[in-house]
N, C-alpha and C positions, 0 to 999 in steps of 0.2 A: 230196392223195392220200391213200390207206386204205390199210392191210394189207389184201388181197386173198386168200382160200383157199378153196378148191374143192378135196373131199375132203383128199387128202393132198399138193396142187399149191399153193403159196404163192409169192406175189411179193410179196417187201420193199422195200417205200416208205422208209424211213428215211434211204436217200441221196438221193429223189428222181430214178432212175430205179431201175427195176422191173429185177431179175433172178427171171428162173423157176426154182426148180432141185424139183428130187426129193428129197422129204425123206427115205424111206428108203436111195435110192442116189443120193447127192448127183452122182454122177460121170456118171448119166443125166441128160439133159436132158429140159424137156418137152416131150413129141411124141414120145419113144423110149420104146420099151420096152426091157425085158430079162428076161433065161432067170429067173424065180423057182420053176420048178419042183421045185429043190433047196434054197428057202432055207423055215424053219419059219417057221410063222405067229407074229409079233410082236404084240404091243400097241403100237397107234399113237401115234406119236408129240405131244404138245402142241402145236400152231400156233394163233396168232394171229387171229381174226377181227377184224371191225368189230365183233362185238359183245362185245368184252374193253372196248370205248373207250365213255366216253361220246361221246353226237352233237356235242356241241361242241370235243370233244379233236383241236385244230389238226393237221397233217401238220406234219412238221417245216420242209416248204419255206414253210408259210403261217406255222410260228413263229417264225421265225428272225431276219424283221424284227421282228417285236414284240416279241420278246428285247432289243433293242438299246436300247429303253428301262427296262430292268432297275431300275437306283438309282429310278425313280419308282414302281414295283410295289411292291404288298405281294408275300410268300409265306408261305406254311404253316410250321409251327413241324417238320412231320413230316420232315422232310427235311435234312440237312445234308451240307457239301460235307468230305470229307477232304481229298484230293489234286483239283488245286492249290490251292491258299488264293488268295484275292481279293489283287487287286494284285500276284501272280507274273507275274513278266517270263518270254515264252514269244518262242522264233526261228522265222522263217517256215521251214515244212518239218518243224517238231519234229512227235515223235508224241507225243501227251501220254496219256499214264495217269490218267483220273478216276473216283474213288472218291466215293462219298457213304453214307450211313447214312439210314436208314428205319427210320421206328418202328413195331416189329410191330403191324399190323394197323391201319394208318395208312391205309396205298394201298391200292384196290381196284384191281389189275391189275397191269399191263408198265409201266416205266416206262423214257423215254429220252431223251438227251442229245442235244441240238441247240444250233447257235454256228452266226452268220457265218463263223466264222472256219475252218470246217471239218466232214468230215461223220463221224458215230458211227453205224455202220448196226446198232449191237446192242439187242437188248432185253432188259430184265432183270426176271422177274417174282418174283424169290426172292433173298437174298443169299448170294452175295456180289453187290454192289448195285459191281460195275467197270465201265470201258469205255475203250475208245481211241476217239483222232479225232486224227487228220493234219491237222497247221494247212496251210493253205493256203499258195502262194508269188507268188499273183495279186496285183496292185498293188494292187486291189480288191475287194470280197467283199459279199455281200448284195446292195442295191441300190445299187451303186456306192459304197458308203461305204471309204476307204484301208484297206486291212488293216492297216498300220500306227499303232497305235493303242491306248487301251481301246478291250477289246468284251464282252459277258455270254458265259457259258456257264449253261444254263438246265436244269433237268430239268423232263420233263414226267411227270406221269402221272395219275390219278383220284383225287381229294379232295374228295367229296362236291358231282362237280360240278365245283371246280376244276380245272385243267391245268396251270396253272405250279407247280412245288413250293417249289424254291429254286434262286438262280441266286448266281453271283459274277461281277464283271469279272477278265479278265485282260489283262494288257499285253505287246502285241506288237511289240516290237523288235529293230535287228539290235545285235548286241553287238557291234560294231566302230565305231572313229568311223570315219563318208564320207569320202570322199578326197575328194567335190565339192559345192557347194549351188548350185542356181540355183532362179531366180524365172519360175514361170509364172501362167498366167491373162488373164481378158477384158480387165482395168485395164492388166497387166503390155504394156510398148512391145513392139510387135514387131521393132523396128528398134533400133538401138543399144542404150546401157543401159536395163537396165528403169527405166520411171516408171508414177505414175497419176496423171491428172487427172479430178477431179468437178466439176461446173459446176452445182450446185447442194446446200443441206444439205439434207440427208435421204437422198441420192443412196447405194445399197449396192451393193457388189460384192464376190468373194472373190479372193483371190489361191492359189498354191499352192508352196509348197517341196519341189523334188525330189534327192533325195538317191544318188547313187552311192556305194557300198561295195568297201572292197576286194576281197569275194569276189563281186565281177561284179552283184551285188542291185542294183536300182535300184529305190527308192522314193517315193510322194509323202507326206512325214512330217510334213504339214500338224495332224496328230492325235496326232504323237508326243509323249509325256511328257518328251522330252528336249529338244522346243523350245520355245521362247520368244518370243513378238512383243509388243515395248512400239511404243506410240505415241510419240514426242519429244512432243508438243503434243497430247493427248486432246481439247482445245477446237477442233481442227482437223479430225482425224479417230482413231477410237476404233476399237478391234483388238476383234472378238468372238470366240467358237468358231469353229472352221474354218475362219481368216484369213475370215474374214466384215471386210471394213471401213468404216464407216459414215462421211460425211463431217457434218462437226457445224458448222462455219462458215469463212468466207474465211480464208486463208492457207496456207504450205507449213510442211511439218513432214518426219519422215523416219522409216517403220516400220521398225525394227532384228529381222532374226530372229536368235536365237541356240541353236546347237544342241551341250549338252554331254555330255559321254561321258567315264570314267575321269579326271577333273583337267583335259580339254582342251575346247577350246568353237573354235564355229566362226561366223563369221557374215556377213550376207549385209544390205545395207540396200536401201531403195525408197523413193526421191524422191516425196511425194504432193504435190500442192496442190489448193487448190478455192477455188471462186470464186463471186459469186453473183450471179443477175441485179440492177440496179438498176433495172428496169420491169415491172410486172406486178400478182400478188396477192404483198406481201413480209411477213414474219411479221415481227411483235420479240416476244422473241428467237427465234433460228435455230433455237435445239434447247429441250430444258427438261432438266434435272437434279437428281433431287428426292433428290440424296445419298443417306443412311443411311437406310433402313427399315427398321423390325418386319417380318420374313417373315410373310405373312397380314392385314397390316392396312393399310386403304385410307391414304394420306396428306393432307395436306392439300391444297387446290386450289394450282395456279400458273398464268398465266395468258399468255395471247400475245396481240398483237396484230396481225392482220392488217390491212394497207391499199393499197387500190385507187390503185398507181402507174402509172395509167393514161389514155386519154383518153374509155376508155369502160366502161360500167356492165358489172359482172362479177356474175354469178348464184353464190354458194356452196351447193355442195350439204352433203347431213349426211358429217362422216368416216367415214374405215375404219380402224379399230385396228389393226394387225398385230403380232404377233413381243410384243407385249407385255401384261400386266392394268391397261388405262388405262381411266376412263371420261372424256365428254368433251359439255360442254354450251355455250352459243353462243346469244349473237344475232345470228350471220352469216346465216342460213339461213332467216330470216326472210322478207326481202326482199332484191333487190337493192339490191350496192352503187355508188354511184355513183363517178366520177372524182374521187381526194381524200379519199372518207370510207374512216372504219375501224371494223372490229366487235373484238369481245373473244371471246376461248376460253379456256373454262375448265377445266384438267385437274386429275383426283386420277390417285394412280400404285399400282399395290399389288404388292410384292414376291412373289411366289411361293415365291420359294427363296430360301437363301443365297448371297451374293456378287453378282456383277453381271447384271443384267436390263434389257433394253434392247430399244427396239422402235420403231418407227416410226406416227405417223399422220397417214393423207392424205388431204387435203384435196381434194376434185375440184372443179374449176369452169369457167367458161363461157370462159375466157382464157385458160391455160398445160392444160388439161385437170386435171392436178393440180401440186400440189405435196406438200413431205415435210416435217414435224415431228419428228427424233428427240427420244425420251423414254428417260430410263433412270435407274437411281437402282442402291444397293448393297443388299442384305437381309441384314442381320444377327441 
C-alpha cells in the first residue's frame, strides 16, 4: 500500500491498516464536517503523497519480509542508527525508542522504520529522526517466523533510487529463565517420549523448542540466541539453522537442546535414529563433507558412486541442487543403469558465507522417484 492523500484528507499506510483522518481537525473523522465559520484561514499542513516516494519505494508490509535478510544486504552510509544498537536485547511488548542520524541533503523525502517485530506509524522528513515501535507479543511475526530471536529493524527512504538506507539486528528475548521446555515438530513422536526417525540419508525435517516463562508467556524459542542445539554424532544427524535436522548416515544419536540464561541452564534431549535402504539406487558415500573451504572459492571435487542394487534397469535424471552452492557432473544420466551397475557423480562445493554451509543434492530416478545426497562445508 502507499500513502494516499486527497486535498487535506490523508490515509496513513505505514501500519498496514489505513486510518483516515482530517488533518485540520483530528477529532473529526473523514466523511463528517465541522463548523469552520469562526476559524481563521491557515496555511495547509504538509501531507505526504505518492509523489514524495520513488516508484520502487515499498510499503512497510512489502518491505518487512525482505528486511529479514538485512545481514546479507548492503546499505547506504547516509543513515546511522543511534538507538537501539545492533545486538541489543529487547523484550516482547517493549516500546522501542528508535533514533537515527541522517546526513543532511543525502536523503530525498520522508524516512520510515519497518520491522517484522512491530509497527511504527511515524514518518519523518526532517530532524529529529526519532520513532517509536511497539514490539509484538505474538509467537510468530512476518511470514511465520518465531518472534524470539534476531530480527532486523530497517530505515526506508529515497536515496538515488535506493530505498533501504540502514539496518540493525535486535535480539527479542525474555529476561527470565523458562520454567518448562518442550519439543515439538513433524518428526517428534506424537505419543510417548519425543523421538525422531529418518529412513534414508539426506532427509530433512525441523524440530521446535517451546518455552513457558514465569510471566505466563509461551514462545517457540528455536531461534533464541540463548538456545544451542548439538548433535552428539554429526555423522548420523546434522543440526542446522532454525532446528533443521538432516540425516547423514545410518546409526543412532541424540540431539540436545540447552537454554542458558543468568548462569542457569535447562536441557532437553531428543533421540534420533537413521536407517538407510539396502535395495535401490544406493550412493557411496551417503553424504559429502568438504570440510573447511575459503569463502567464495570453489572446492576440489569429491566423488560419489551410485550403484543399482535392484533386479531392473534404473534411469537416472539430472540432479537438482538445493540450499547449497554446488555443481555436479556425472556419467549417470547418459544411459540407463543396469542391475549391479555403477556410475560416478563428481561434486564441487562453494561456501558462500562464513560458518557452516549445507544443502542437499536430489537425484531423480525411475526406481525410487529420487534419492538425497547431503553436502556440507565450513566457510573460512
